[in-house]
N, C-alpha and C positions, 0 to 999 in steps of 0.2 A: 372756423377756417379749415382748409384742407390740411391733412397730415399725410406726408408722403410715406410714412411707416405703417399706415393703416391698411388693412386688407379689405378691399371692396366686396360687397355681397353680390352674388349673381345666382339666379334661380330660374330654371325653365318651368313655365306654367303650361297649362293645357291650351289648346286652340291656337298655337303659334305665338304666344306671348312670353316675354322674358322680363322678370323683375330684377332690378339692379339698384345699387346705390352709387352715388357720385364718386368717380375715381380721379377726376381731374377738372380743371377749369372749363373744359369743353362741355363736360356733362352738366356742370352747374349752369352754363349759359343756355344749353338746350332746354333744361327744365325751367329756367327763368323765362325764356321765350314762350314756352308752353303755358306757364302760369299767367303770363300777360294775356294770352289768347282767352284763357278761361275766366280770369278775374279782373282784367283791366291792366293798362300800361304800367300803372304805379307799382303793381305787384312784380313786374319784371325786375325793376330796380331793387325792390325789397328782397326778393329771392337772392339775387346776385350779391347784395350787400351782406345778408345774413350768413351766407355760406362761403363767402370769400374773405370777410373781414371781422365777423363777430368772434370774440376770443374763445367762446365756449362751444361753438358748433364744429362738427366734423363731417367728412364725406358720407359716412355710414348713416348719418342722420337724414340725408336727403334721398328719399326712396322714390323710384319711378318705374313705370311699366312701358316697355317698347313693344310695338308690333314687329315681330321678327321678320315679317315679309317685306316691310318697308323701312324699318329702322326708326320709325316715327315714335316720339314720346306721346302716349295716349292717356296716361293717368299718373298722378303723383300725389304724395303727401310727405310730411316731414316731421321729425322730432326737433323741437326747439327746447334746449335745456335751460331750466330755471333753477335757482336756489331760492327757497322760501323759508321764512322764519315762522315757526309754529310756536307761539308763546316763548320765544327766545331760543328755540332749538332749530338749527338749520337742517332742512331736508331737501332732497332732490326731487324735482317734478319735471316731467317731459310734456310740453305742450304739443298736441297734435295740430299741426298748422298747414295752411295753404293746400287744402284738400280739393281735388278736382279731377274730372274725367271728360274727355271729348264726348259730345252728345251721342255720336254714332257708336261709341264703345261702352255706353252705360248699360247697366243691368246684366253684366257678364261676370260679376263677382271680383272685379279687379281691385276695388277698394278693400274688400274683405281679405284678399290675399295680402295686400300691403299692410293691413292692420295686424295680421299675424306676425309679420316681421317687426312692425312698429313695437308690439308688446315684447318681443324678444329684445329689441334695442333698449327698451325701458329697463329691462333686467340688467343688460350689459352696463348701463350707465348708473345703476344703483338707484333708480327712481322708485320711490314708494307711492307715488301717485302720478296721474296725468290729468291735464286740463285742456279744454278746448272752448273757444267762443263761437261755436258753429251754429248752424241753422237748427230750428226747433225739431225735436223728436228723433231725427235721423240717427243720432249717435247713441240713443238708448240701446240699439241693437248690439252695440259694442260695450255695453255695461257702463255707460256714462249717466250721471245723475246731476241735476242742477243743485249746486251746493256752495256757491260763493258769489257775492254781489259783483255785477259787471254793468258798466255803462249807466244809462238812465240819468237820473239827477234832476236838476232844476234849470228852468229857462227864465232869464231876467232881461229886461230892457232898461235903458237909462231912466225911464220915467219913474221906476220904483225906487231908485237910489236917491237918498236925501242929498241936497245940494251943498252940504257942509264941505268945507275945503280941508284938504289934508296936505298942506305945503311941506310938512316935515318928511314926506316920503315922495320919492320919484322912482320911475322904472326905466331900465335900459336893457337892450339886448345883451345876453351873456356873451362873453368872449372866451377864448381858449384858456386864458390864465385864470378863469373863474372855476376851473375844474375842482380844485380841492375844497372850495367854498360850497359848491353844489353837492359834493359827496357828503360833507359834514351836515349840511342842512337836511339832506334826504335821510341820513341815518337818524337824525333827531325826530324827523316826521314819522319814522317807523315806530317810535315809542307810543304813538296814539293808536296803534293797531296790534291786535293779537296775532293776525296772520298777514304777512306782507312779503313782497319780493325783496331779495337781497342783491344789491348791486355794488360791485367794487369799483375801483377807479378805472380799470380796464373797460368795464361795461359803460361807464360814463364817458370815457374817451370815445368809444364806439358811437354812442348816442350823439355826441357833439360833432363827430367828423364824418360819419358814414350814412347819414339819413337823407342827404340832399338828393332830390329827384326820385326818392322812393315813396311808397305808400305811407311810410311811417315818418316822413319828414316833419319836423316840429321847430317852432320858435321857442327859445328859452329866454324868459325875461327875469331880470334880477331886480328886487326891491331894495332900494337904498334909503337910509335915514338922512337927516340933514347934514350929518358929518361924512356922508358918502360911504358909510359902512354897509355892506351887504347884509340884509337881515331876513330875506325870504326870496323865494323864486316861484315861478309857475311855468308850465309848458302848454303851448298852443299848437296842436297838430294841424298841419296844412290840409289834410284830408280826414273827414270824419262823417259819421252818420248824421243826417239832418243838415239844415241850412245855416245854423247858427255858428258863431265863433265859439269854439269849444275850449274850455280849460280842462285838460285831461290829467293834470298833476299839479300839486301845490304843496309847499312845505308848511310847517307850522307858522302861524303869524298872529299878531295881536288884532284886536277889533279895528284899530285905526289903519293898520296895514291892509286888512281885508277890505275896508271901504275904499282905500286908495286903489287896490287891485281891481275891484268891481268898476270903479270909475274909469280906470285906464282901459279895461277890457271893453266896456261899452263905447268908449271913445273910438277905439280901434274898429269896433263893429260898424259904427256910423261911417267912419272914414272909408271903410272897405265895402260899404253898401250891403252889409250883412244884417239880417233881421234878428238882432239880439245876441245874447251870450248864453251858452249852455255849460253848466257845471257838471262834469262827470267825475265826481270825487266821493270819498267815503262819507257816509251819512253824518258822522260826527265831526267832520272838518269844519273849522270856523267859517270858511267861505260859504259852505252850505247852510250853516246856522244863521249867518248874517243875511244871506239872500232870502232864506225862508222868512226871517223877521221883517224883511222889506216887502214881502208879498210875491216872491218868485213862484212860478208855476211848476208844480211837481209833475215830472214826466214818467214817474215810476222807474223801474229798473229791470234789466235783464239779469242773467246770472251765468257764471262760468259753469260748464258741465265737467264733472270730475269723475275719473275712474280710479279706483283703488285696486291694483292687481292682486295684492295679498294683504288682507286686513291685519294679520298677525305681524307682518313686517312693518307696516305703518305704526302700529302700537309700540313695537320695540323701538322704532326710531324716535318717537316722541315721548318715550318713557320719562326723561328728566322733567318735561313740562307737566306730565301727569303727577309725578312725585311732588312737584312744587304746589300743585293745586291741593293735593292731600295735606301737605305740611301746613298750609294756610287755612285749613278747615277743621271742623270738629273731629275729623278722622285722623288727625296727626298721630303718628305712631301706630297706626292700625295694622293688624295682621289678619289676612283673610285671603281666600281664593274667590275671585269674581268671575263666574262663567257667563259668556256671551254667546248665544246660539244664533247663527246666521242661516239656519236650515240646511245649508250644504256643508257646514262645518261648525264646530264649537271651539271658541278660543277662551282660555281662562287666564285672567291676570292674577298673578300671585304676588301679594304684598306681604312683606315681612318688616315689622317696625316702621311702616310707612314707606318703605322702599319697594319699587317694582322689580323684584328679583328675577322674574321669569314670565314670558308670555308663552303659554302652552297651547299649541295647535293640535287638538286631539283628533280632529276629523269626525268625532262622534256627535251626532245631532240629537240624541235622545235624552230627554229628561232635564234639560237645562231650564232654570227658572226665568231666564231673561232672553226673550226671543225678538229678533229683528230680521225682516226680509233683507237680503244682502244690501241692496242699494239704499234702503232706508237709513242705514247706519252712516252713510257717507255725509249727508248734511248734518247729522248729529255730531260726529267726531270732528267736523270742521266748524262747528259752532254756528251754522247757518240756521238750524232749527233747534229749539229747546227739546228736552225730552218730552214735555207735555205736548208740544206741537207735533212731534214725531208719532206719539201714541194716538193722537187725534187723527192724523193723516193716514195711518196704516192700521187697520183693524187686526191684522195678523202680527202686529208688534205688541209686546207686553213685558212688564218687569214685575218681579216680586216686590211686595211692600217692604220687605227687609232690605232690598238693594236699591230702591228708588233714589233715596237721597245721595247715596254713594255715587250712583251713575250720574246724577245731576251735578255733583261736585266735580267729577272727572271730565264731564263733557258739557260745560255751560255754553250758553249762547254768547258769541264774542263779535268784536269788530274785525272785519277782514276786508282787504282791498289789495289788488295787485297793480302796481304801476309797471309799465312795460319795460322789458330789458332789451328791446330792439326797436 
């Protein structure tokens, strides 16, 4: 939401363009209308909602370019602030969102100019990474790499689900007084994931009250047992890729609850004349495992594209998680310097008695025994690829035999999934 004490950014670009950030509600509305033209009507409401009502956004997060000759908004993107848990350590990430340019103004470098300020804004917000669910390839030019599961999942119809009855469970639409229950259930669900989004009660309040009419509008259903106790929930977005009824989020649940949820979702799909149910959930979620056992069709998965502005800063931020991995391994109490060369820089992790006491950014790229092309390290540090997969994918990556097990211990393959914060 807007902060009257914040100083908006304004910068004159070449060829009669001005880059600005939102100073007031009128600016938000202008960019919202522009985004509706570029992305569809639902994104108008989504932009308006995110920048007028979300507890964590600010005006400097909404970036746009005007044609100074007409005052028309011709290009825009934004920073959407997230908090993520990295194996129990909370870090800041900035999503690059709602990117677009009017067709007649494309290929003039307007996005590139906005990305420069976007990266400055990441630094202002203390973001150690950025993520985007954008189109293929385009964002590689801004140093993004595919490094976290996104979308995809399984499609199932009622035919695959056994006809067994689950009378001990019923589902109802969530109400405003369910907020504390949803927060608690969501926090528990995070325990199944090594990397996940962190949402406090204010964000849940936003999700429950400010999504109507926006691209992110969702139904939240609560699962109750026979005693009317809430035991699980799921979210069904109104708009989504594909034709199916989509389950985009779900809490932990038992096998019986999962069957009841699948039965309910397929019943809703039939009533709404929708061809089946699509599960866009973490691969290890019980709904995914149950659907797979019933014969659901695997649609594969896309991935979040991730940018790490400063690898040393990220490693400093997640140091407590790295220390825990060391403490639970054969390297407990280990003392050593681990150099990691990224060709443009070398970063050394200094462990003393198992504690990561310093992350040294030497800037020196010569002679390090462990080498990674810069973007190849992104999926490794986020557990999207194992070290073996990284070495197989990048011939110019290599580690010394003496360090291989240590690097595998520090950066294992993990379960990651981001449930939305807007």
